[in-house]
C-alpha positions in Angstrom: -0.5 0.1 -18.7 0.2 1.6 -15.0 3.3 0.1 -12.8 2.7 1.0 -9.4 5.2 0.5 -6.2 2.9 -0.4 -3.5 4.5 -0.2 0.2 3.9 0.3 3.7 5.0 0.7 7.1 8.0 2.8 6.4 8.5 4.2 9.6 10.7 7.4 8.7 13.2 4.7 6.6 13.5 4.7 3.1 16.7 3.4 1.7 18.8 4.0 -1.8 17.2 0.8 -2.6 13.5 1.6 -2.7 14.1 5.1 -3.9 15.7 3.8 -7.2 12.4 1.2 -7.4 10.4 4.2 -6.9 11.6 5.8 -9.9 10.7 3.2 -12.3 7.5 3.6 -11.3 4.7 5.5 -13.0 2.6 5.8 -8.9 4.2 5.3 -6.2 0.9 3.9 -3.5 1.8 4.2 0.6 -0.5 2.1 2.9 0.3 3.8 6.1 2.6 4.8 8.8 4.7 6.5 6.7 6.4 8.2 9.5 8.6 12.3 9.1 9.8 12.7 5.6 9.1 10.1 3.8 6.0 11.2 2.2 8.1 14.4 0.7 10.9 12.1 -0.6 8.9 10.0 -2.4 6.4 12.8 -4.2 9.5 14.4 -5.6 10.0 11.8 -7.3 6.7 10.3 -8.7 2.8 10.8 -8.3 2.4 9.4 -4.7 -1.4 7.8 -3.7 -1.2 6.9 0.4 -3.6 6.3 3.3 -2.3 7.5 7.2 -1.4 5.3 9.1 -2.0 5.1 12.9 1.6 6.7 13.6 1.7 9.3 11.6 0.9 12.8 12.9 -1.4 15.4 12.2 0.7 16.3 9.2 0.6 13.7 7.3 -3.1 12.9 8.4 -4.3 16.2 7.1 -2.4 15.5 3.9 -3.3 11.6 3.0 -7.0 10.4 4.3 -7.7 6.8 6.6 -9.7 5.9 3.3 -8.2 6.2 -0.2 -10.7 4.9 -3.0 -9.4 5.8 -6.7 -9.9 4.2 -10.2 -6.7 2.9 -11.7 -7.4 2.4 -15.1 -10.0 0.7 -14.8 -9.8 -1.0 -11.9 -11.5 0.7 -8.6 -8.9 0.3 -6.0 -9.7 0.7 -2.0 -6.8 1.6 0.5 -6.7 1.7 4.4 -3.9 0.8 6.8 -5.7 -1.0 9.5 -7.7 -3.2 7.1 -7.1 -6.5 7.4 -7.7 -8.8 4.8 -9.7 -11.8 3.9 -12.7 -13.4 6.6 -10.7 -10.8 9.1 -11.7 -7.2 7.8 -11.7 -4.5 9.9 -15.0 -3.4 10.3 -14.1 -0.1 8.4 -12.5 -1.9 6.0 -15.7 -4.1 5.5 -18.0 -1.2 5.5 -16.1 0.1 2.6 -15.9 -3.0 0.6 -19.4 -4.0 0.3 -20.6 -0.1 -0.1 -17.7 0.8 -2.9 -17.3 -2.9 -4.3 -13.2 -2.4 -4.9 -11.2 -5.1 -7.4 -8.3 -4.5 -5.2 -8.1 -4.2 -1.6 -4.9 -2.4 0.5 -3.4 -2.7 3.5 -0.5 -2.1 5.5 -0.1 -2.4 9.4 0.4 -5.8 10.2 3.8 -5.8 8.7 3.0 -9.1 7.0 3.3 -9.7 3.1 0.3 -10.9 2.0 -1.8 -11.4 -1.5 -5.0 -13.2 -1.6 -8.1 -13.6 -3.7 -11.3 -12.9 -1.7 -14.0 -14.9 -3.5 -16.8 -13.7 -1.3 -15.9 -9.9 -2.5 -14.8 -11.1 -6.0 -11.0 -8.5 -4.9 -7.3 -9.2 -4.7 -6.0 -8.0 -1.3 -2.6 -7.0 -0.8 -0.6 -6.0 2.0 2.9 -5.2 1.2 4.8 -6.0 4.8 7.3 -3.5 5.9 10.0 -1.5 4.4 10.6 0.3 6.8 13.3 -0.9 10.1 10.5 -0.4 13.3 8.4 -3.3 14.3 8.5 -7.3 14.7 9.0 -8.1 11.4 12.2 -9.6 10.5 12.0 -9.2 6.0 11.3 -5.7 4.6 9.8 -6.1 1.4 7.4 -4.1 -0.2 5.7 -4.9 -3.9 5.6 -3.8 -7.2 2.8 -4.6 -10.1 1.4 -3.3 -13.1 -2.5 -2.1 -13.9 -3.4 -2.8 -17.9 -7.0 -1.5 -18.9 -8.7 -4.1 -15.9 -5.5 -6.5 -16.2 -3.9 -6.6 -12.5 -0.4 -8.1 -13.3 3.2 -9.1 -12.7 3.0 -8.7 -9.6 6.5 -8.8 -7.8 7.3 -9.0 -4.1 10.5 -6.9 -3.4 13.0 -8.3 0.1 14.8 -5.5 1.3 17.2 -7.7 3.0 16.8 -8.4 7.4 15.6 -5.4 9.7 
């Protein structure tokens, strides 16, 4: 079983609570818009996987890809910062989903928390919202869940307070 902390859109901001949750995860997944200094702090805690976002600088873009596809236990995961959501995927996400056929598709960018099942593509879509302080969102959010073999379970939304 792998415990995942999923976050996005930190925009150079990490508070102590995010770091405490990170310490209790097996892996940290970040879906873009890291900002300055965030990746370094997170990778010092646990295994960090992620994609770059539209605000990320050249350093982050060299460290993280635009599209990340990988296996966690027996679950194929696809991650794209600007990916949209079921029935409104970005062109890149639509292409990658059809090609890679993931069981879990993760995007960020919108600052809108979503957990939806996509019947057409037979996948779970997650967007953890935004846990940074920049943007138009009111509540700072992230998610945690577990992957156990082929199962994605115990999904939890974590509210970190108002922006």
